[in-house]
C-alpha positions in Angstrom: -8.5 21.1 -19.3 -7.4 19.0 -15.9 -3.8 19.0 -15.3 -1.1 16.2 -17.5 -1.0 13.1 -15.4 2.3 10.9 -15.1 2.6 7.9 -17.2 2.8 4.0 -16.5 6.2 3.5 -15.0 7.8 1.5 -12.8 9.3 3.8 -10.2 11.3 0.6 -7.7 14.3 -0.3 -8.8 14.8 -3.9 -8.8 18.3 -3.6 -8.7 20.6 -3.7 -5.7 21.9 -0.1 -3.7 24.9 0.8 -5.6 28.1 0.9 -3.3 30.7 3.5 -3.2 33.7 3.5 -5.7 36.9 4.7 -6.5 35.3 6.2 -10.2 32.9 9.5 -9.9 32.6 10.4 -13.7 29.6 11.6 -15.1 29.5 8.6 -17.5 29.1 6.4 -13.6 26.5 9.1 -12.9 24.1 8.5 -15.5 24.1 4.9 -14.8 23.5 5.2 -11.3 20.5 7.5 -12.1 19.4 4.7 -14.9 19.6 2.4 -11.7 17.8 4.6 -9.2 15.0 4.2 -12.6 15.0 0.4 -12.2 16.3 0.6 -15.9 17.9 -2.9 -16.9 18.9 -2.7 -19.9 20.5 -0.3 -22.7 20.0 -1.0 -26.1 22.5 0.0 -28.7 26.2 0.0 -30.4 29.2 0.7 -28.9 31.8 3.0 -30.7 35.1 5.4 -30.0 33.3 8.2 -28.5 30.1 6.8 -26.5 33.3 4.1 -25.0 33.1 6.0 -21.5 29.3 5.2 -21.1 29.8 2.0 -22.1 32.5 1.4 -19.5 30.6 2.7 -16.8 27.6 -0.1 -17.7 30.1 -2.7 -17.2 31.3 -1.2 -13.5 27.7 -0.5 -13.0 26.8 -4.1 -14.3 29.0 -5.6 -11.6 26.7 -3.6 -9.3 23.6 -5.2 -10.5 23.5 -2.0 -12.7 21.6 -2.3 -16.4 22.6 -4.3 -19.0 24.2 -3.0 -22.4 22.2 -5.5 -25.1 24.3 -4.9 -28.4 21.9 -4.7 -31.3 22.8 -5.1 -34.9 21.6 -1.5 -36.2 21.1 1.6 -34.1 17.9 1.5 -35.8 16.9 -2.0 -34.6 18.2 -0.5 -31.2 15.2 2.2 -30.6 12.5 -0.4 -32.0 14.1 -3.0 -29.1 13.4 -0.3 -26.6 10.3 0.6 -28.1 9.1 -3.3 -27.5 11.0 -3.5 -23.4 8.5 0.2 -22.6 5.8 -2.2 -24.1 6.1 -4.8 -22.0 7.4 -3.1 -18.6 6.2 0.7 -18.6 10.2 1.4 -17.9 11.5 4.1 -19.7 13.8 2.5 -22.8 16.8 3.9 -23.0 19.0 3.2 -26.6 22.7 4.7 -27.0 24.8 5.2 -29.9 28.4 6.6 -30.7 29.0 9.7 -32.8 28.2 10.3 -36.4 26.3 7.5 -38.5 25.5 6.0 -35.1 23.6 9.1 -34.3 21.8 9.4 -37.3 21.2 5.5 -37.8 19.3 6.1 -34.9 16.4 8.3 -36.4 13.9 6.3 -37.6 13.5 4.5 -34.4 13.8 7.5 -32.7 11.0 9.1 -35.1 8.7 6.3 -34.7 9.1 6.7 -30.7 7.7 10.2 -31.1 5.0 9.3 -32.9 3.8 6.2 -30.8 4.7 8.5 -27.6 7.3 6.1 -26.4 9.4 7.5 -23.9 12.9 7.0 -24.6 16.0 8.3 -23.1 17.7 8.4 -25.9 22.3 9.3 -25.7 24.9 9.7 -28.5 28.4 10.8 -28.3 30.7 13.6 -29.4 33.9 13.5 -30.0 35.9 15.7 -27.5 35.3 19.6 -27.0 38.7 20.5 -28.4 38.4 18.3 -31.8 34.8 19.9 -32.8 35.5 21.8 -35.8 39.0 20.3 -36.8 38.1 17.6 -38.8 37.3 15.1 -36.5 36.7 11.6 -36.7 32.7 11.7 -37.3 32.3 14.8 -35.9 28.5 15.3 -35.2 28.6 19.2 -33.7 27.5 22.2 -35.3 31.0 22.2 -37.0 30.2 18.9 -38.5 27.3 16.8 -39.8 24.7 18.5 -37.0 23.1 15.8 -35.6 21.5 17.9 -32.9 19.5 20.3 -35.3 18.7 16.8 -37.0 16.8 15.4 -33.5 15.5 18.8 -32.9 11.7 17.7 -34.7 11.7 13.9 -33.1 12.4 14.2 -29.7 10.6 16.6 -26.7 14.1 17.6 -25.6 17.3 17.8 -27.6 20.4 19.2 -26.0 24.1 19.0 -26.3 26.2 18.6 -22.8 28.8 21.0 -22.9 30.0 21.0 -19.2 30.2 18.9 -16.5 27.8 21.4 -14.7 25.5 21.1 -17.0 25.0 17.3 -17.0 22.8 16.3 -14.5 20.6 19.1 -14.5 19.7 18.3 -18.2 19.6 14.7 -17.6 16.7 15.2 -14.8 15.1 17.3 -17.3 15.2 15.2 -20.0 13.9 11.9 -17.6 10.9 14.2 -16.6 10.4 15.6 -20.4 10.0 11.9 -21.6 7.8 10.7 -18.8 5.3 13.6 -18.7 2.3 12.9 -21.2 2.3 12.9 -24.0 5.6 10.8 -23.8 8.4 10.5 -25.9 11.9 10.5 -27.1 14.3 13.0 -25.2 18.2 13.6 -26.5 21.3 14.3 -24.7 24.6 14.5 -26.6 27.3 14.1 -24.6 31.6 14.6 -26.1 33.8 11.8 -24.8 35.7 14.4 -23.0 33.1 15.5 -20.9 31.8 11.7 -20.3 35.0 11.3 -18.6 34.9 14.6 -16.4 34.5 14.5 -12.4 31.4 14.7 -11.1 29.0 13.9 -8.6 29.2 10.6 -7.2 25.9 10.0 -6.5 22.6 11.3 -8.2 21.4 14.7 -6.7 18.0 14.2 -7.4 15.3 11.8 -6.3 13.9 11.1 -9.9 11.1 8.6 -8.4 9.8 11.4 -5.9 9.5 13.7 -8.8 7.9 11.1 -11.2 5.8 10.1 -8.0 2.1 9.3 -9.3 -0.3 11.9 -10.2 -3.5 10.4 -10.8 -5.5 12.6 -8.7 -8.7 13.8 -10.8 -9.8 17.1 -11.2 -13.4 16.6 -10.4 -15.0 19.4 -12.3 -13.6 18.0 -15.1 -15.2 14.6 -14.8 -18.5 15.9 -13.7 -19.8 16.9 -17.2 -18.6 13.2 -18.5 -20.9 12.1 -15.5 -23.7 13.6 -16.2 -23.7 12.5 -20.1 -23.4 9.0 -19.1 -26.2 9.0 -16.5 -28.4 10.0 -19.4 -27.2 8.0 -22.3 -29.3 5.8 -23.6 -26.7 3.3 -25.6 -23.6 4.0 -25.3 -20.2 2.7 -26.9 -16.6 3.1 -25.6 -13.9 2.4 -28.3 -10.1 1.8 -26.3 -7.0 3.0 -27.7 -4.1 2.1 -26.0 -3.8 4.6 -23.7 -7.0 2.8 -22.3 -4.8 -0.1 -20.6 -5.3 0.9 -17.5 -8.9 0.9 -17.3 -9.8 -1.5 -19.2 -11.6 -3.4 -16.2 -13.3 -0.6 -15.0 -14.8 0.8 -18.5 -16.1 -2.9 -19.3 -17.7 -2.9 -16.2 -19.7 0.6 -16.9 -20.2 -0.7 -20.2 -22.2 -3.9 -18.3 -24.2 -1.7 -16.1 -25.2 0.8 -18.9 -26.4 -1.3 -21.3 -23.6 -0.7 -24.0 -20.9 -2.1 -26.0 -17.3 -1.7 -26.7 -14.9 -1.7 -30.0 -11.2 -1.1 -29.8 -9.1 1.2 -32.4 -5.4 -1.0 -34.0 -3.8 0.4 -31.1 -6.0 -1.4 -29.0 -6.6 -4.5 -30.1 -5.6 -7.4 -27.4 -6.5 -5.0 -24.2 -9.8 -7.4 -24.3 -10.5 -10.9 -25.1 -12.1 -10.7 -28.8 -15.1 -13.3 -27.5 -16.4 -10.5 -25.1 -20.0 -10.5 -25.0 -19.4 -6.6 -25.3 -16.9 -6.7 -28.2 -17.8 -5.9 -31.6 -14.4 -5.8 -33.3 -11.8 -3.3 -34.2 -12.8 0.3 -35.8 -10.1 1.9 -38.1 -7.6 0.0 -40.1 -8.2 -3.4 -41.1 -11.5 -3.3 -38.8 -14.5 -5.3 -38.8 -17.5 -4.4 -40.3 -19.8 -5.0 -36.9 -17.6 -2.4 -35.2 -18.5 0.2 -37.9 -22.4 -1.1 -37.6 -22.1 -0.7 -33.9 -20.9 2.7 -34.3 -23.5 4.1 -36.6 -26.4 2.4 -35.2 -28.9 5.2 -34.9 -29.8 4.5 -30.9 -26.0 4.9 -30.2 -26.1 8.4 -28.3 -22.6 8.7 -27.0 -19.5 7.6 -28.3 -16.6 7.9 -25.6 -13.3 7.3 -27.2 -10.9 6.7 -24.7 -6.4 6.9 -25.1 -6.8 6.9 -28.3 -5.1 10.1 -30.7 -8.0 9.8 -32.9 -5.4 9.7 -35.9 -6.2 8.0 -39.4 -5.7 4.7 -38.1 -7.9 5.0 -35.4 -10.1 6.4 -37.1 -10.8 4.9 -40.4 -8.9 7.9 -42.1 -10.9 10.6 -40.0 -14.5 9.1 -40.7 -17.1 11.5 -39.9 -20.3 8.9 -39.9 -18.3 6.5 -37.2 -16.4 8.5 -34.9 -15.7 12.0 -35.3 -19.2 13.9 -35.4 -21.0 15.4 -32.4 -21.5 12.1 -30.2 -17.8 11.8 -29.2 -16.4 12.1 -26.1 -12.5 12.1 -26.1 -10.8 11.0 -22.7 -7.1 10.8 -22.7 -4.5 12.1 -20.5 -2.8 13.8 -23.4 -3.7 17.5 -24.6 -2.3 16.7 -27.8 -4.3 14.1 -29.0 -7.4 15.7 -27.8 -6.8 18.9 -29.8 -7.5 16.4 -32.4 -11.1 16.0 -32.0 -12.6 19.6 -32.1 -16.1 18.4 -33.4 -16.5 16.2 -29.8 -19.1 17.2 -27.6 -16.7 16.8 -24.4 -13.2 16.6 -23.9 -12.1 14.7 -20.6 -8.4 15.1 -19.8 -6.6 12.7 -17.5 -5.5 9.4 -16.1 -8.2 7.3 -17.6 -8.0 5.0 -14.5 -8.6 7.4 -12.0 -11.3 9.2 -14.2 -13.4 5.7 -14.9 -12.7 5.2 -10.9 -14.9 8.5 -10.2 -17.4 7.5 -12.7 -18.0 3.9 -11.4 -18.8 5.6 -7.8 -20.8 7.6 -9.1 -23.0 5.5 -11.6 -22.8 2.0 -10.4 -24.4 0.7 -7.4 -21.7 -0.9 -4.7 -24.0 -3.6 -4.4 -23.7 -5.1 -8.0 -22.3 -7.8 -8.3 -20.7 -7.2 -12.3 -18.0 -9.9 -11.9 -20.8 -12.9 -11.1 -22.6 -11.6 -14.0 -19.3 -12.0 -16.3 -18.8 -15.6 -14.7 -22.1 -16.2 -15.6 -21.7 -15.6 -19.2 -18.3 -16.9 -18.9 -19.5 -20.3 -17.7 -22.1 -20.5 -20.3 -20.0 -19.8 -23.3 -17.4 -22.6 -22.0 -20.3 -24.7 -21.6 -21.1 -24.5 -25.4 -17.4 -25.6 -26.5 -16.1 -23.1 -28.6 -15.8 -19.8 -26.9 -18.8 -17.2 -29.1 -17.8 -14.1 -31.1 -19.5 -11.1 -31.1 -18.1 -9.3 -34.2 -17.9 -10.5 -37.6 -14.8 -10.6 -40.1 -14.5 -9.8 -43.7 -13.9 -13.3 -45.1 -15.4 -16.2 -42.6 -14.2 -18.9 -45.2 -10.2 -18.0 -45.2 -10.7 -17.8 -41.8 -11.3 -21.5 -41.9 -10.4 -22.6 -45.0 -7.6 -25.7 -45.7 -6.3 -24.2 -49.2 -2.7 -24.9 -49.4 -0.7 -22.1 -49.5 -2.0 -21.4 -46.1 -4.2 -18.5 -46.1 -2.9 -15.6 -44.1 -6.1 -15.7 -42.2 -6.1 -18.8 -41.5 -2.5 -18.5 -40.0 -3.8 -15.9 -37.9 -6.5 -18.2 -36.4 -4.3 -21.1 -35.7 -1.7 -18.7 -33.6 -4.6 -17.7 -31.5 -5.7 -21.3 -30.8 -2.2 -23.2 -30.5 -0.5 -20.3 -28.6 -0.6 -20.2 -24.9 -2.7 -16.9 -23.6 0.2 -15.3 -22.2 1.8 -14.4 -25.6 2.7 -11.4 -27.1 2.4 -10.3 -30.6 4.1 -7.6 -32.3 3.0 -7.0 -36.0 5.5 -5.5 -38.4 4.1 -2.5 -41.2 2.7 -4.0 -44.2 0.2 -7.0 -45.0 1.3 -8.6 -42.3 -0.3 -5.8 -39.8 -3.6 -5.9 -42.2 -3.8 -9.3 -41.5 -3.0 -9.2 -37.9 -5.3 -6.8 -37.0 -8.0 -8.5 -38.8 -8.1 -11.9 -37.9 -5.8 -12.6 -34.7 -7.1 -13.6 -31.6 -4.9 -13.1 -29.1 -6.4 -13.7 -25.6 -6.8 -16.4 -22.6 -10.3 -17.9 -22.0 -10.8 -15.7 -19.2 -13.3 -12.8 -20.2 -13.1 -11.6 -16.9 -10.0 -10.8 -14.7 -11.1 -10.2 -10.8 -9.2 -7.0 -9.3 -7.7 -7.4 -6.4 -9.6 -5.0 -4.1 -12.6 -4.0 -5.0 -14.4 -0.5 -4.9 -16.2 0.4 -2.1 -18.7 2.9 -1.5 -16.3 4.7 0.5 -13.9 5.3 -2.3 -11.7 4.1 -5.1 -10.4 0.8 -4.7 -6.8 0.6 -3.3 -4.1 -1.6 -5.1 -0.1 -2.5 -5.3 1.9 0.4 -6.5 5.5 0.8 -7.5 7.1 3.8 -6.2 3.0 5.4 -6.3 2.6 4.5 -9.5 0.4 1.3 -11.2 1.4 -1.1 -13.7 -0.6 -3.4 -14.6 0.4 -4.6 -18.0 0.2 -4.3 -21.5 -2.6 -5.5 -23.7 -1.3 -8.8 -26.1 -0.6 -7.2 -29.6 1.4 -4.2 -31.0 2.1 -2.8 -33.7 3.8 0.8 -34.8 1.0 2.0 -36.2 1.6 6.0 -36.8 5.5 6.4 -38.3 4.6 2.7 -39.2 8.5 1.7 -39.9 9.4 -1.6 -42.0 11.3 -4.1 -39.6 9.6 -2.1 -36.2 8.7 -5.3 -35.1 11.7 -7.3 -35.6 13.4 -5.0 -32.8 10.5 -4.6 -31.0 9.7 -8.2 -29.9 13.7 -8.5 -28.9 12.7 -5.9 -26.6 9.6 -6.9 -25.4 11.3 -10.7 -24.7 13.4 -9.5 -22.7 10.8 -7.7 -20.3 8.4 -10.3 -20.6 10.6 -13.6 -20.0 9.6 -16.6 -19.8 6.6 -15.8 -21.5 6.8 -16.4 -25.4 6.5 -13.2 -27.8 5.7 -13.9 -31.6 6.9 -11.3 -34.2 4.4 -11.6 -37.1 6.2 -9.8 -39.7 7.3 -9.7 -44.0 9.9 -11.1 -46.3 10.3 -7.3 -47.1 10.7 -6.3 -43.3 12.8 -9.2 -42.9 15.2 -8.2 -45.7 16.0 -5.0 -44.2 16.3 -6.0 -40.8 16.6 -9.5 -40.2 20.1 -9.6 -38.7 18.5 -8.4 -35.4 17.7 -12.5 -35.2 21.1 -12.4 -34.4 20.3 -10.9 -31.0 17.6 -13.3 -30.0 19.9 -16.3 -31.0 22.8 -15.2 -28.4 20.7 -14.2 -26.2 18.5 -17.4 -26.1 14.9 -15.2 -26.5 12.3 -17.5 -26.7 10.7 -15.7 -29.7 8.8 -17.6 -32.4 9.4 -15.5 -36.0 6.7 -15.8 -38.8 7.5 -14.6 -41.6 4.7 -14.3 -44.3 6.5 -14.9 -47.4 5.4 -13.8 -50.8 8.1 -12.7 -52.7 6.9 -9.2 -52.8 6.2 -5.8 -50.9 3.0 -7.1 -50.3 1.3 -4.3 -49.2 2.8 -2.0 -52.5 1.8 -4.5 -54.7 -2.0 -4.9 -53.1 -2.2 -1.4 -52.8 -1.4 -0.5 -56.6 -3.9 -2.6 -57.8 -6.7 -1.7 -55.5 -6.2 2.0 -56.9 -5.5 1.7 -60.4 -1.3 2.6 -59.8 1.0 1.1 -62.3 2.3 -2.4 -60.7 5.9 -1.3 -60.4 8.6 -2.1 -57.8 6.8 -4.6 -55.5 8.8 -7.8 -56.8 11.5 -10.0 -54.4 13.3 -12.3 -54.7 12.3 -16.0 -53.7 14.3 -16.7 -50.1 14.5 -19.9 -48.3 14.4 -17.9 -44.7 14.3 -21.1 -43.2 18.1 -21.5 -44.3 18.8 -18.4 -43.6 17.8 -18.4 -39.9 19.3 -21.6 -39.4 22.5 -20.5 -40.6 22.3 -17.2 -38.0 22.0 -20.2 -35.1 18.0 -20.4 -34.8 15.6 -23.2 -35.5 13.5 -23.2 -38.5 10.6 -24.6 -40.5 8.9 -24.1 -43.6 5.5 -24.1 -43.4 2.8 -23.9 -46.2 -0.5 -25.6 -45.0 -2.3 -26.4 -41.5 -0.7 -30.1 -42.0 2.6 -28.3 -41.5 1.4 -26.6 -38.7 -0.2 -29.6 -37.1 3.8 -30.6 -37.3 5.0 -27.6 -35.2 5.3 -28.2 -30.9 4.6 -24.8 -29.8 4.6 -25.8 -26.3 8.2 -27.5 -27.0 9.4 -24.6 -28.8 8.8 -22.2 -26.2 10.3 -24.7 -23.7 13.2 -24.6 -25.4 13.7 -21.2 -24.8 15.5 -20.4 -28.0 14.3 -18.3 -31.2 12.1 -20.4 -33.9 11.4 -19.2 -37.5 8.6 -20.2 -39.4 9.0 -19.4 -43.3 5.2 -19.3 -44.2 4.6 -20.0 -47.9 1.4 -17.8 -48.1 -0.6 -17.3 -51.8 1.2 -14.1 -53.1 -2.6 -13.2 -54.8 -4.3 -13.0 -51.4 -5.4 -9.4 -50.6 -4.9 -7.7 -47.2 -8.4 -6.5 -45.1 -6.6 -2.1 -45.9 -10.0 -0.8 -47.2 -9.7 2.1 -45.1 -6.3 2.7 -46.3 -7.5 2.9 -49.5 -10.0 5.0 -49.4 -7.7 7.7 -48.0 -5.4 7.8 -51.0 -7.7 7.3 -53.3 -9.7 10.1 -51.9 -6.7 12.5 -52.9 
């Protein structure tokens, strides 16, 4: 295996230098480290034991340091940090007080672990002399031991019991969070330790320690080049980890006569009208993607930046992905261990790998970009841009039925919203419909790279602190741990990281009843988030799953709620949607320009089943 590569991360601080102050406690030192790394926000809730950290945040904010975003529940804070990382590439930072503050974080931290989100989790403890004496919200090993609880959901987890431990443990935690596979790390700091004096300025240059290591092991890439040179008809399967390398892979696929599919995690990385794109494979995917992968002429399936878990592999399907044609390319050794049947593993940064592959296989004089411009021009002359993959129900995609069908709603969102829009989809039916029917894309099929490759070596490009950040895809869901309400918090963090671009949260009534209080954060901060609530008075995935598997119909009913009125009471603008004609009366341009949240309470047909066959197969196989 090649060396592990560091993640996509903005290393240059956007903040002003930290001036000298009279204070020098450890809480201030923590804030200075966050400032050194360019962290803009800390998501969380305050409390007595964590108060020294919030005091330091207030002092740091006056110097231009990170701002405190006060969420309504600690789980929502972790979800918001996840969304912030998605749109910025910067480490998520979340904070909570001792006791229930720490335990409330755990679902969000577990989600970050499953989805490889680098997250620094700071919780407080009661003062050291008070531990084990029945102190208020005691979370030490002599009380409700939160350190033990975080063990299984973090990469690094430690109590800071002495000031001399603080800086070293903080640096170790941050490096652990950012190393592939990325993930959350946890430091629990007693209140009195936060207040102890320490170094006034950071002793470690974390920017330097997190410098780019995107060199590629040539010995590791050579077999990949050999296989691709000999292949007749390759298919490239792109997961979320391929985001940095999409343009390179598209260029290679065009030159080799291949095609491209994405996993659900990679949806939104490619314009859905791209002539090489054949849709999504895996949960809520497209039959055209399956047909492409099972084509007997396909001799290489190169899966890039995907964990090949249940969601990405259509329930570990050996017919489409998990067979001897597979080449698995990923920065994470953990992900590569999930594909023992692959004929070749290549570990490393996908961008660096495909730079080398293109240099070896593609004639530098060929003008791929000109070919793509020709294809784009032809598509635009033909009117509506052509789609090269099929939907399960094409009729539903254009149906005028009332109440509006979710497939048609997804169609309208893709058509009416601007190309810079980012979409978060919540666990449940909303995720299935969005993966299958939502078309998040601008009309460009090819993004011209600022500096082309040359035959003298890889292209050069602007880097931030030695590490590129090319931006995320346009779509995301929390697909592994799959927490309901994730998208509600994630949309807030994503919006803070991508302003003024709009963010759309596609969620269900069950998720809103669970986590909808976070809407008030968006109204308080005037975030241009559009909330699409699919309202069918049920836990829809439970209801339809029971019907599809022959289970007893039980425990899925929800009350009828007017979410438009609820949203208005929370300070948001809102509207009830039952038809396409109702959408015609929504001025999306005006909503986005207003810079305030807007809730669309979409009343959908409760009998409309989502495209979730892959999940049903997994459930019924056992």
